[in-house]
C-alpha positions in Angstrom: 0.0 0.0 0.0 1.4 3.4 -1.1 0.9 6.6 0.9 2.1 10.1 0.6 5.4 11.2 2.1 5.3 14.8 3.6 8.2 17.1 4.4 8.6 19.1 7.6 6.3 21.8 6.3 3.4 19.5 5.4 3.9 19.5 1.6 3.6 16.2 -0.3 7.0 15.1 -1.5 6.7 11.6 -2.8 4.9 8.3 -2.5 6.3 5.5 -0.3 5.4 1.9 0.2 4.3 0.9 3.7 6.0 -2.1 5.3 4.3 -5.5 5.1 3.3 -5.2 8.8 0.5 -2.8 7.8 -1.1 -5.7 5.8 -1.6 -7.9 8.8 -5.2 -9.2 9.1 -6.9 -7.6 12.2 -8.1 -9.8 15.1 -9.5 -7.8 17.9 -9.7 -10.7 20.3 -6.0 -11.4 20.1 -5.1 -7.7 20.7 -7.4 -7.5 23.7 -5.8 -10.6 25.2 -2.3 -9.2 24.6 -3.3 -5.9 26.1 -4.6 -7.5 29.3 -1.4 -9.5 29.6 0.7 -6.3 29.1 -1.3 -4.3 31.5 -0.7 -6.7 34.3 3.0 -7.1 33.5 3.5 -3.3 33.7 1.5 -3.1 37.0 3.6 -2.2 40.0 3.7 -4.8 42.7 1.8 -4.0 45.9 1.8 -5.1 49.5 2.8 -4.0 53.0 6.3 -3.4 54.3 7.8 -6.8 55.2 8.7 -5.3 58.6 5.3 -3.7 59.2 4.2 -4.2 62.8 7.6 -5.6 63.7 9.5 -2.3 64.4 8.9 -2.1 68.2 11.3 -2.7 71.1 9.0 -5.4 72.4 10.9 -8.7 72.3 10.0 -12.0 73.9 7.5 -12.3 76.7 7.0 -10.7 80.1 8.6 -12.8 82.8 6.4 -14.0 85.7 9.3 -15.4 87.8 9.7 -14.3 91.4 12.2 -11.6 92.3 13.2 -10.9 88.7 13.9 -7.4 87.4 11.2 -6.1 85.1 9.2 -9.2 85.9 5.4 -9.2 86.4 4.9 -11.8 89.1 1.6 -11.2 90.7 0.6 -8.4 88.4 -2.1 -10.3 86.6 -1.2 -9.5 83.0 -0.8 -11.9 80.1 2.6 -12.9 78.7 2.3 -11.3 75.2 5.3 -9.2 74.1 5.1 -5.7 75.5 7.0 -2.4 75.3 7.6 -0.1 78.2 6.1 3.4 77.8 7.5 4.7 81.1 8.8 3.5 84.5 8.9 4.8 88.0 11.4 2.7 90.0 10.2 -0.8 89.6 6.8 0.2 88.2 6.4 -0.1 84.4 3.6 0.9 82.1 3.5 -1.9 79.5 1.7 -1.8 76.2 1.3 -4.9 74.0 3.1 -4.8 70.7 4.4 -6.9 67.8 1.7 -9.6 67.8 -1.4 -9.4 65.6 -4.0 -8.8 68.4 -2.3 -5.6 69.6 -2.5 -2.0 68.4 0.0 -1.4 65.6 1.0 -5.1 65.5 1.7 -7.2 62.5 -0.9 -8.5 60.1 -1.8 -12.2 60.5 -1.4 -13.3 56.9 -0.1 -10.2 55.1 0.3 -10.2 51.3 3.9 -10.3 50.3 4.8 -8.2 47.2 1.7 -9.2 45.2 1.8 -8.9 41.4 -0.8 -10.3 39.1 0.1 -11.9 35.7 -1.7 -13.0 32.6 -0.1 -15.6 30.4 0.3 -15.1 26.7 2.5 -16.8 24.1 5.4 -14.9 22.6 4.0 -15.4 19.0 0.6 -14.1 20.1 2.2 -11.0 21.7 4.2 -10.2 18.5 1.2 -10.8 16.3 -1.0 -8.5 18.4 1.6 -5.7 18.1 1.6 -6.2 14.3 -2.2 -6.0 14.3 -2.2 -2.8 16.3 0.2 -1.2 13.9 -1.9 -2.3 10.9 -5.1 -0.9 12.6 -3.6 2.6 12.4 -4.0 2.4 8.6 -7.5 0.9 8.6 -10.3 3.4 7.8 -12.9 1.3 9.6 -11.1 1.4 13.0 -10.1 5.0 12.6 -13.7 6.0 11.9 -14.9 4.1 15.0 -12.1 5.7 17.1 -12.9 9.2 16.0 -16.6 9.4 15.3 -16.7 13.2 15.5 -14.4 13.6 12.5 -15.6 13.2 9.0 -12.2 12.2 7.7 -9.1 10.9 9.4 -5.8 10.7 7.6 -3.6 8.0 9.2 -0.9 7.0 9.0 0.8 10.3 8.3 4.4 9.7 7.0 6.8 12.6 7.6 10.3 12.8 6.1 11.5 13.9 9.6 10.2 15.8 12.6 10.7 19.5 12.7 12.6 20.9 15.7 9.9 23.2 17.1 6.3 22.4 18.0 5.0 25.4 16.2 6.5 24.1 12.9 4.9 20.7 13.6 1.5 22.3 14.2 1.9 24.1 10.9 2.7 20.8 9.2 -0.3 19.1 10.8 -2.6 21.9 9.8 -1.6 21.5 6.2 -2.0 17.7 6.3 -4.9 17.0 8.7 -6.9 20.2 8.5 -9.7 20.2 11.0 -8.3 17.1 12.8 -5.3 19.0 14.0 -6.9 19.7 17.4 -7.5 16.0 17.8 -3.9 15.2 17.1 -2.7 17.2 20.1 -3.5 16.2 23.7 -6.1 18.4 25.4 -6.1 18.7 29.2 -9.1 19.8 31.1 -10.5 20.0 34.6 -12.8 17.1 35.5 -16.4 17.8 36.6 -17.7 16.5 39.9 -16.1 15.1 43.0 -13.2 13.5 41.1 -11.4 16.7 41.7 -11.2 15.9 45.4 -10.0 12.4 44.9 -6.7 12.8 43.0 -8.3 12.9 39.5 -8.5 16.7 39.0 -7.4 16.7 35.4 -8.3 14.5 32.4 -6.8 14.6 28.9 -7.3 13.1 25.5 -4.7 10.8 24.1 -3.9 12.7 20.9 -1.9 11.2 18.1 0.9 8.8 18.5 4.2 9.8 16.9 6.5 6.9 16.1 10.1 7.8 15.4 13.4 6.1 14.7 15.7 4.9 17.5 18.2 7.7 16.7 15.6 10.5 16.7 15.4 12.1 20.2 12.7 14.7 19.8 9.8 15.4 22.2 6.9 17.8 21.9 4.4 19.1 24.4 1.0 17.6 23.8 2.2 14.7 21.8 3.2 11.1 22.7 6.5 10.4 21.0 7.8 6.8 21.1 10.6 4.9 19.4 9.6 2.2 17.0 11.7 -0.3 19.0 10.0 0.7 22.2 6.4 0.5 20.8 4.0 -1.6 22.9 0.4 -2.6 22.6 -0.9 -0.1 25.2 0.4 2.7 23.0 -2.0 1.8 20.1 -5.0 0.3 22.0 -7.9 0.7 21.5 -7.4 -0.1 17.8 -7.5 2.8 15.3 -5.4 5.4 17.0 -4.2 8.3 14.8 -0.5 7.7 14.2 2.4 9.6 12.6 5.5 7.8 11.5 8.8 9.2 10.4 10.7 7.7 7.5 13.3 6.3 9.9 10.6 4.6 11.9 9.2 2.9 8.8 12.6 1.5 8.0 12.8 0.0 11.5 9.3 -1.4 11.2 10.3 -3.5 8.2 
């Protein structure tokens, strides 16, 4: 499949042939399976501190032997580990610690560095990534992903990325037209109580810019990723607007 190659100013320069990966038949079930597996593999492990509830000075049990220093013969208290809050001569104020039935004690069966996994075959994972790349050039998935736009041009192939974001906006305006605003990430304040719960802002995804491994540019409002670091969550749900540089196409071959 041939597409137009644009220069840094948004003018059509030539026609280029897309790599064979863009001809991969689309299977949504396989991509969803790979996305779930990738999501859990990237999840940070969670669990309590291994020493939680075990950081007190209470060690052992209170002695109930006769005539023993710091013993509690005849005091009528249990033998659980205790820490001394204060003492006056031979009198101590003891507070239970360390064990699970005390305040600030350890948990009975605490989770230890929990991390969930979803199994997927290596060939399935690679094929799912190929399908995601191919979906960026499928008009059906693009129209479903951007229902408010009458026409979506994707993939956009650039000769190279300009150095300034204003130059890139001018190139997008010449290529995409009314879809330029959709290509850039838009951040807004969330409505409702989510503002009080750590979710004050929400933003659109914008277009994905795939570059070569030697291209080190970044732009505000755009997600720029190297072709060798491309993962499924970058292009899921299927049909995301994508911009590829000529160097990225060579690596995708």
